[in-house]
C-alpha positions in Angstrom: 84.6 108.2 80.4 82.9 110.7 79.5 84.4 114.1 79.2 84.4 116.2 82.1 83.2 119.3 80.6 79.8 117.4 79.4 79.2 116.0 83.5 77.6 118.1 86.1 79.9 119.3 88.9 78.7 116.6 91.3 79.5 113.7 88.7 82.8 115.4 88.4 83.6 115.8 91.8 82.3 111.9 92.0 84.9 111.2 89.1 88.1 112.7 90.1 87.6 111.2 93.8 86.8 108.0 92.9 90.2 107.6 90.2 92.6 109.2 93.3 91.7 107.7 96.1 88.9 104.2 95.3 87.2 105.2 98.1 85.1 103.1 100.2 82.7 105.6 101.0 82.3 108.9 98.9 78.9 111.3 99.1 78.6 114.3 97.1 76.0 116.4 98.2 74.9 119.4 96.4 73.8 122.4 98.8 73.7 125.4 96.2 69.8 125.9 96.9 71.0 126.4 100.7 73.0 129.5 99.6 70.9 130.7 97.2 71.3 134.5 97.3 73.9 134.6 99.7 78.4 135.4 99.0 79.3 133.1 95.9 76.0 132.1 94.6 76.9 132.4 91.2 73.0 131.0 89.8 74.4 128.5 88.1 73.1 125.7 90.6 76.2 124.2 91.5 78.4 126.8 93.7 78.7 125.1 97.3 79.2 121.4 97.9 79.6 118.7 101.0 81.9 115.9 100.5 81.7 112.6 102.8 84.8 110.3 101.7 86.2 107.1 103.5 89.2 106.1 102.2 92.5 104.3 102.9 94.6 107.1 101.6 93.6 108.6 104.9 94.9 106.4 107.7 97.7 108.1 109.5 97.0 111.8 108.1 95.9 114.5 110.3 92.5 116.3 109.4 94.5 119.2 107.4 96.6 116.6 105.4 93.5 114.8 104.3 91.9 117.9 103.7 94.9 119.1 101.2 94.8 115.7 99.3 91.2 116.1 98.5 91.4 119.6 97.0 94.8 118.6 95.3 92.4 115.8 93.2 90.0 117.8 92.6 92.0 120.4 90.4 90.2 124.1 89.5 87.1 123.0 91.0 87.4 124.4 94.5 87.9 128.3 94.3 87.7 128.6 90.7 84.4 126.9 89.3 82.6 126.3 92.7 82.6 128.9 95.5 82.9 126.4 98.5 83.5 122.5 99.6 82.6 121.7 102.8 85.2 118.1 103.3 84.4 115.4 105.9 87.5 112.9 105.2 88.0 109.9 107.3 90.2 106.2 106.8 88.0 103.4 106.8 86.6 102.3 110.5 86.9 105.9 111.8 83.5 106.9 111.1 83.0 109.2 108.4 
């Protein structure tokens, strides 16, 4: 495995979520360019992300529980290394 600090932020997010949830669907979208010049844009090109994740671990859980699980799996990325993360989490068959 590549050391986390040699990966781009979106690659690191993908790796962490894949390890934590073995998702059936995962999309990590870097939205930073859309927020250029706005609050939280640090000029790095890696300040805002959208995540769409579908995994069995989310079955029977509320939207808030799902988001908390994803945030926990991301460690220090949200709020420290990335300004904003939008999360859509679903169980298989829910149509994430």
